[in-house]
C-alpha positions in Angstrom: 0.0 0.0 0.0 1.2 3.5 -0.7 1.1 6.2 2.0 -2.4 5.8 3.1 -2.2 8.9 5.2 -2.5 10.9 1.9 -6.1 9.5 1.5 -9.0 11.6 2.8 -10.7 10.0 5.8 -14.2 9.9 7.2 -16.0 8.1 4.5 -17.7 9.4 1.3 -21.4 9.9 1.1 -21.5 8.6 -2.4 -20.4 5.2 -1.2 -22.5 4.7 2.0 -23.6 1.3 3.4 -26.7 1.3 1.3 -24.8 1.4 -2.0 -25.2 -1.6 -4.3 -23.0 -4.4 -2.9 -24.4 -7.3 -5.1 -21.1 -7.6 -7.0 -18.8 -6.6 -4.1 -18.0 -9.8 -2.1 -14.6 -8.7 -0.8 -14.2 -7.1 2.6 -11.1 -5.5 4.1 -11.5 -5.1 7.9 -9.0 -2.8 9.6 -9.0 -2.2 13.3 -8.9 1.4 14.3 -5.6 2.5 16.1 -5.4 -1.1 17.2 -2.6 -1.1 19.8 -3.7 2.1 21.3 -7.4 0.9 21.4 -6.4 -2.2 23.3 -4.5 -0.1 25.8 -7.5 2.2 26.3 -9.7 -0.9 26.8 -7.3 -2.1 29.5 -7.2 1.4 31.1 -10.7 3.1 30.7 -9.4 6.2 32.4 -7.4 6.9 29.3 -10.5 7.2 27.1 -10.6 10.6 25.3 -6.9 11.3 26.0 -4.1 11.2 23.4 -2.4 7.8 23.7 0.8 6.7 21.9 2.1 3.2 21.9 5.7 2.5 20.9 9.3 2.6 21.9 9.7 5.0 24.8 13.5 5.3 24.6 15.6 7.9 22.7 15.5 5.8 19.5 11.9 4.6 19.9 9.4 4.6 17.1 5.6 5.1 17.3 3.7 1.8 16.7 0.2 3.2 17.2 -1.5 6.5 18.1 -5.1 7.1 19.2 -7.1 9.5 17.1 -6.8 12.1 19.8 -3.0 12.0 19.4 -3.3 12.0 15.6 -5.0 15.4 15.8 -1.6 16.8 16.8 0.2 15.2 13.9 1.4 12.0 15.6 1.6 9.0 13.2 2.8 5.5 13.3 6.5 4.9 12.2 7.3 8.4 13.5 10.2 8.7 16.0 8.8 8.9 19.5 10.9 12.0 20.2 9.1 13.8 17.3 5.8 12.6 18.7 6.7 14.0 22.1 7.5 17.3 20.6 4.1 17.4 18.8 2.0 16.1 21.7 4.0 16.3 25.0 0.8 15.8 27.1 0.0 12.4 25.5 0.2 9.1 27.5 3.2 7.2 26.2 3.1 3.4 26.7 5.5 0.6 25.7 3.8 -2.1 23.5 2.4 -5.3 25.1 2.3 -7.8 22.2 0.8 -10.6 24.3 -2.3 -8.4 24.8 -2.5 -7.4 21.1 -2.0 -11.0 19.9 -4.8 -12.2 22.2 -7.2 -9.4 20.9 -6.2 -10.2 17.3 -7.0 -13.9 17.8 -10.4 -13.0 19.1 -11.1 -10.7 16.2 -10.0 -13.2 13.6 -12.3 -15.8 15.2 -15.2 -13.4 14.7 -14.2 -13.2 11.0 -14.0 -17.0 10.7 -17.4 -17.4 12.3 -18.7 -15.7 9.1 -16.4 -17.2 6.4 -13.5 -19.6 6.2 -12.0 -17.4 3.5 -10.0 -15.0 5.8 -6.6 -13.7 4.8 -4.9 -11.9 7.7 -2.4 -9.3 6.7 -1.2 -8.4 10.2 -2.5 -8.5 13.7 -5.1 -5.8 13.0 -6.3 -6.3 9.4 -7.6 -9.0 7.1 -9.3 -9.7 3.8 -12.5 -11.7 3.8 -14.4 -13.2 0.8 -18.0 -13.4 1.9 -19.6 -14.6 -1.3 -20.4 -18.0 0.2 -21.8 -16.5 3.4 -24.7 -14.6 1.9 -27.2 -17.3 2.4 -26.6 -17.4 6.1 -25.8 -13.8 6.9 -27.2 -11.6 4.1 -25.4 -9.3 1.6 -21.8 -8.1 2.0 -22.7 -4.7 3.6 -24.9 -6.5 6.1 -22.1 -8.9 6.9 -19.8 -5.9 7.4 -22.2 -4.3 9.9 -22.5 -7.6 11.7 -18.7 -7.9 12.1 -18.4 -4.3 13.2 -21.1 -4.8 15.8 -19.6 -8.0 17.2 -16.1 -6.5 17.4 -17.5 -3.5 19.2 -19.6 -5.5 21.6 -17.3 -8.4 22.3 -13.9 -6.7 22.1 -14.8 -3.2 23.0 -12.8 -1.7 20.2 -13.8 -0.4 16.7 -12.9 -1.3 13.1 -13.5 0.1 9.7 -14.6 -2.0 6.7 -14.3 -1.5 2.9 -16.7 -3.6 0.8 -15.7 -3.9 -2.9 -15.3 -6.2 -5.9 -11.5 -6.6 -5.3 -8.9 -6.7 -2.6 -7.2 -3.5 -3.7 -10.4 -1.4 -3.8 -11.6 -2.9 -0.5 -8.4 -1.9 1.3 -8.7 1.7 0.0 -12.3 1.6 1.1 -11.5 0.7 4.7 -8.9 3.5 4.8 -11.4 6.1 3.5 -14.0 4.8 6.0 -11.7 5.4 9.1 -12.3 5.8 11.9 -15.2 3.4 12.8 -16.8 3.5 9.4 -18.1 1.4 6.5 -17.7 2.2 2.8 -19.2 0.2 -0.1 -17.8 0.5 -3.6 -20.3 -1.0 -6.2 -18.6 -2.9 -9.1 -19.9 -0.4 -11.7 -18.6 2.6 -9.7 -15.0 1.5 -9.1 -13.5 4.1 -11.4 -15.7 6.9 -9.9 -14.2 5.9 -6.5 -10.6 5.4 -7.7 -9.8 8.1 -10.2 -10.1 11.2 -7.9 -7.7 9.7 -5.4 -4.0 10.8 -5.2 -1.6 8.7 -7.2 0.3 7.5 -4.1 -2.8 5.7 -2.9 -1.8 2.9 -5.4 0.0 -0.2 -4.1 3.7 0.1 -5.0 3.8 3.9 -5.2 6.2 5.2 -2.6 7.5 8.7 -2.0 10.1 8.6 -4.8 7.9 7.1 -7.5 5.0 9.4 -6.5 7.3 12.4 -7.0 8.4 11.1 -10.4 4.8 10.6 -11.5 3.8 14.1 -10.2 6.6 15.7 -12.2 5.0 14.2 -15.3 1.7 15.8 -14.3 0.1 12.6 -13.0 -1.3 13.7 -9.6 -4.3 11.4 -9.4 -5.1 7.8 -10.2 -7.3 9.1 -13.0 -4.4 11.0 -14.5 -2.3 7.8 -14.4 -5.0 5.7 -16.0 -5.2 8.0 -19.0 -1.4 8.4 -19.4 0.3 6.9 -22.4 1.9 3.6 -21.5 5.3 4.7 -22.7 5.3 7.6 -20.3 4.6 5.2 -17.4 7.3 2.8 -18.6 9.9 5.6 -18.6 8.8 6.7 -15.1 8.6 3.3 -13.3 9.9 0.6 -15.6 8.1 -2.1 -17.5 6.9 -4.2 -14.6 5.8 -1.2 -12.6 4.0 0.4 -15.5 1.9 -2.7 -16.1 1.1 -3.1 -12.4 0.0 0.5 -11.9 -1.9 0.6 -15.2 -4.0 -2.4 -14.1 -4.7 -1.0 -10.7 -5.6 2.4 -12.0 -8.4 0.8 -14.0 -9.6 -1.2 -11.0 -8.3 -4.5 -12.2 -7.0 -6.8 -9.3 -7.7 -10.5 -9.9 -6.1 -11.8 -6.7 -8.3 -14.1 -4.6 -8.6 -14.1 -0.8 -6.2 -16.8 0.3 -6.5 -18.3 3.8 -3.2 -18.8 5.7 -3.0 -22.5 5.2 -5.0 -25.7 4.4 -6.0 -27.5 7.5 -5.0 -31.2 7.8 -7.0 -31.7 10.9 -9.1 -29.7 13.3 -9.2 -30.3 17.0 -9.5 -29.0 20.5 -8.5 -30.2 24.0 -8.8 -29.2 27.6 -6.5 -29.6 30.6 -8.5 -29.8 33.8 -7.5 -27.7 36.8 -7.5 -30.9 38.9 -7.3 -34.4 37.6 -10.8 -35.8 36.9 -12.3 -39.3 37.4 -16.0 -38.4 37.2 -17.4 -39.8 33.9 -20.2 -37.1 33.9 -17.6 -34.4 33.9 -15.5 -36.1 31.2 -18.6 -36.6 29.0 -19.6 -33.0 29.4 -16.0 -31.9 28.4 -16.1 -34.2 25.3 -19.4 -32.7 24.3 -18.0 -29.2 24.6 -14.9 -30.1 22.6 -16.9 -31.8 19.9 -19.1 -28.7 19.6 -16.0 -26.5 19.2 -14.5 -28.8 16.6 -17.9 -28.9 14.7 -18.1 -25.1 14.6 -14.5 -24.9 13.2 -15.1 -27.5 10.6 -18.3 -25.8 9.4 -16.5 -22.4 9.5 -13.7 -23.9 7.3 -16.2 -25.5 4.9 -14.6 -28.9 5.6 -15.7 -32.4 6.7 -13.6 -35.2 8.2 -13.7 -39.0 8.1 -11.6 -39.9 11.2 -12.4 -38.9 14.8 -9.4 -39.2 17.3 -9.7 -39.2 21.0 -6.8 -38.0 23.2 -6.5 -38.9 26.9 -3.6 -37.9 29.1 -3.5 -39.7 32.5 -2.4 -38.3 35.8 1.1 -39.8 35.3 1.4 -37.9 32.0 1.0 -41.1 29.9 -1.0 -40.1 26.7 -3.4 -42.5 24.9 -4.8 -41.9 21.5 -7.7 -43.8 19.9 -9.2 -43.3 16.4 -12.3 -44.4 14.5 -13.2 -43.8 10.9 -16.8 -43.0 10.4 -18.9 -44.1 7.4 -19.6 -40.7 6.0 -17.3 -37.6 6.4 -18.9 -35.3 9.0 -18.8 -31.8 10.4 -21.7 -32.5 12.9 -20.7 -32.0 16.5 -23.2 -34.6 17.7 -21.7 -37.3 15.4 -18.2 -36.3 16.5 -19.2 -36.6 20.2 -20.9 -39.9 19.8 -17.8 -41.4 18.2 -15.5 -39.8 20.8 -17.6 -41.0 23.7 -17.7 -44.5 22.3 -13.9 -44.5 22.0 -13.6 -43.3 25.6 -16.0 -45.9 27.0 -14.1 -48.6 25.1 -10.8 -47.3 26.5 -12.0 -47.4 30.1 -8.8 -46.0 31.5 -9.6 -46.6 35.1 -7.4 -43.8 36.3 -7.8 -40.1 36.9 -7.5 -38.0 33.8 -5.5 -34.8 33.3 -6.5 -33.9 29.7 -8.9 -34.9 27.0 -9.0 -33.9 23.4 -11.0 -34.4 20.3 -9.7 -34.1 16.7 -11.1 -34.7 13.3 -8.7 -35.8 10.5 -8.9 -36.8 6.9 -10.4 -33.5 5.9 -12.1 -32.7 2.5 -14.1 -29.8 1.3 -17.8 -30.1 2.2 -18.8 -29.1 -1.4 -16.7 -32.1 -2.6 -18.4 -34.6 -0.3 -22.2 -35.0 -0.8 -23.9 -36.3 2.3 -25.3 -39.8 2.1 -28.9 -40.0 3.0 -29.9 -42.7 5.4 -33.2 -44.6 4.8 -35.8 -43.3 7.2 -33.7 -40.4 8.4 -35.5 -37.1 8.9 -35.1 -34.6 6.1 -33.5 -32.1 8.6 -31.5 -33.1 11.6 -28.4 -32.3 13.7 -26.4 -30.6 10.9 -29.2 -28.2 10.2 -29.7 -27.4 13.9 -26.0 -26.8 14.3 -25.8 -24.6 11.2 -28.7 -22.5 12.6 -26.8 -22.3 15.9 -23.8 -21.0 14.0 -25.9 -18.3 12.5 -27.3 -17.3 15.9 -23.8 -17.4 17.4 -22.4 -15.1 14.7 -25.1 -12.6 15.5 -25.2 -12.8 19.3 -21.9 -14.5 20.3 -21.0 -18.1 20.8 -21.4 -17.9 24.6 -25.2 -17.7 24.4 -26.0 -20.8 22.4 -25.0 -24.5 22.5 -26.0 -27.8 24.0 -28.4 -27.4 26.9 -26.1 -29.4 29.2 -23.3 -26.8 28.6 -25.2 -23.6 29.0 -24.1 -21.8 32.1 -21.0 -23.8 32.4 -18.6 -22.1 29.9 -15.9 -22.7 30.9 -14.3 -22.9 34.2 -11.4 -25.1 33.0 -8.3 -24.0 31.3 -8.6 -24.5 27.5 -5.7 -25.4 25.3 -6.1 -25.3 21.6 -2.8 -26.4 20.0 -1.7 -25.0 16.7 -3.2 -26.9 13.8 -0.7 -28.6 11.5 
């Protein structure tokens, strides 16, 4: 991205949330002053005051500044000494990345509750492709409003969202929408949105190339779009000319690419005290199966093999697996298999940890579900999909198996990295 600070902020009335989003399935979600917002969340007494997060030593650099500090000219990547001269009365705090990482994980999970097609760019921003989420959650702008509401209610911070036909335009849209805004760019109005913007809003245009382009009279993206190709080539070279020409005409074919393909999806819990009560173990396996089912459906995947993990009080670990007849993403089916494995295992000792994992994953679209003779037309999967939709709207903590409500979750959860 070029120097986004050159872009006007505060949205654009021509591209409000009621604009046509029917051909704009790409969202770019960007947290507002993320590090500073997390610090204000931890210290409510700082709300409304200028807050600067970054290195506090003589060679420190600003990582994040609240909007109150930005009014004095403080910006990220600025030397902290310069920030202090511009805003000496601000609160200056060293970064706490453990807090920011935890907040980022929570925000990214909100995104993944909506669509498996999430491409994080950093701790505080991500692209989402919500084309496949329309049936459950509505059109893209409505999904953007849902995400913004959940982030505000659950994380007590704000975000800005750009909704557009492509990643490049969506990212520009979220920047224009800041702070705490939503901007929709319809597919047939991309050039109307792009062409008035300064040329250094284009990806790949830094200070030096922006100055070269301006010397040629190319001050806006529209100027660059209409420029002779030979002029661009002389200014930025062959590769740069082609790249900028395509972007200036709103052409960006890149797809939203999730971080990695899951080989398995699982969850486990370590008990605060070793457990022998089968009722407690059964309840834990049900909660873990629910969590795995939600993640499978969120990733658009089903699995054929259910694996149970049991760690005994002496730290011996036992794993048992069973392959089911039809690949599944249904928590109830996962739990039934895991519980059958546990009862067959009959460890006869106190248990320190239990885990449930589903392996042998394939895309749900590639695996038609086999109908069982006499089975109801709608069953557990439809009920759980409805619960997913309700959880995305109201939060996961308010819906789930009746035996788990009111009991979430007094144990210490461990969710290991997925391979």
